[in-house]
N, C-alpha and C positions, 0 to 999 in steps of 0.2 A: 475478902477485900483485896488481896493481891491480884486475884483474877480480874477484878474490875479495873484495877490500875493497868494491868497488862492489856486488857481490851481497849481501854482509852488510849494508851500509847500506840497500839497498833493502828487504831482508827485515825489518830492524829498523823501518824507516819504516812498512811495512805492518802490522807487529805493533802499533806504537803507535796507528795509525789504528784497527785492529780492536779493540784493548783500550779505548781512551779516546775515540775519535771520537764514537761514538753517545752516550756519557755526557756529553761536552762539549756536543754539540748539544742534548741533552735538558735539560741544566742551563741553557743559554741560554733555551730555550723556557719553562722553569718560571717565569720572572719574570712571565709573563702568565697563569699558571694561576689558578684560582679559589681565593680564600682563605676558609676556614671555620674555626670554632672546634672544637677537638677536646680530648681528654683523654688524658693519659699513663696507661696501664694497667699497664705493667711497665717496669722499668729495671734494668740491671746491666752488669757488665763481661764482655765475651766474650774468651776467650783462644784464640788460634790458635797451634798448635804445629807445628813442622816438625822433622824429625830432624836436619837439617844446619845449623840456625840457632836463635837464641834465640826464645822465645815473643813474640808481639805481642798487645797488649791493645787492644780496641776498645770504644767505648761502644755499648750496644745498648738500644733502646727499642721498646716496642709502644704504639700509640695507636689510639684510635677516633675517628671523625669522621662526622658526618651529611652526606650528599650526595644531593640529589634524592629525599628520602624514605627513603633506606636508611642503615643504620649500617654503615660500612665500617671496615677496620682497615689499619694500615700499620706499617712498621718502619724506614723510611728517614729518617735524619737529614739527610744531604746526598748528593751524587752521587758523591763520591770518599772512600772510607774510608781513612784513614791510621792505621796501627797505631803504637803506642808500645811501647817496651821496658819501661815501668813502668806498672802499673795506675792509679797516681794521675793520670796524664795523662787517661786515659779517665774517671776519676771527676770530674775538673774539668768535662768536657763534660757529664756526667750531672747535675751540680749545677743546670744550667739546666732539667732535665726530671725533677723529682721525681714519683713516682707520685701520681696524683690531680690534678696541675696542669693547668690549661687552657692550651692552646697554639694558635698559629696553624698550620693545616695547609694546604698548597698542593696543590690537586687538579687533575690533568689533566682538563679537561672532556670530552675525547674518550675517555679511558679512566679513569673515576673510581676504579678500583682502584689506580691509580698516584698516589702522593702523596709529599710530602717536607716536612720541617719547616723546612729552610733552603734556599730557592730560590736560583737563580743560580749563578754560577761561583765556586768556592772557589780558594784559593791552590793547592791540590793539582791542581785542574783546569787552572789556568793553567800550572803547572809541566809537566804532561803535554802540554799543547798546545805549549808552548815546546820541549820535547824532540822532539816529532814534527816541528815546524817546523825545528828545528836539523838533524835527520836529512835532511829534504827538501832543505834548503839544501846540505848536504854532498853529497848525491847530484847535485844540479845542478852543483856545483863539480867533482866528479869526472867527470861527463859532459862538461863544457865543457873540462876539461883533458886528457881522453883522446881 
């Protein structure tokens, strides 16, 4: 039974790394991306539904930004989307991004089509990293004890 627990912990650890690892690294790198001025072109609340749980509501924006002579567009506010059970939570985030507003857009200079409005690591990103680290520590403890 200990072996099953170890296998599950290892698989969960790999799952967290696969799901959040690249986003976490990218969010760290984004602090050094190029900042340009852009404009919000659309904003609204996005609802995601699942048959086995309540709907989740997310803020959704579209924005345009100039970079190296081209007008590009993006949709990413941050690196980790956290849904809420009530649309008012998403609306509070959207209050910072009304249609027509000028905003700072952070652009990856190596891939200018990749951009974000809020660079760096969010609380959600830190939580995901902490969960992954916790699973890794659990695996080490299980391996050392076994």
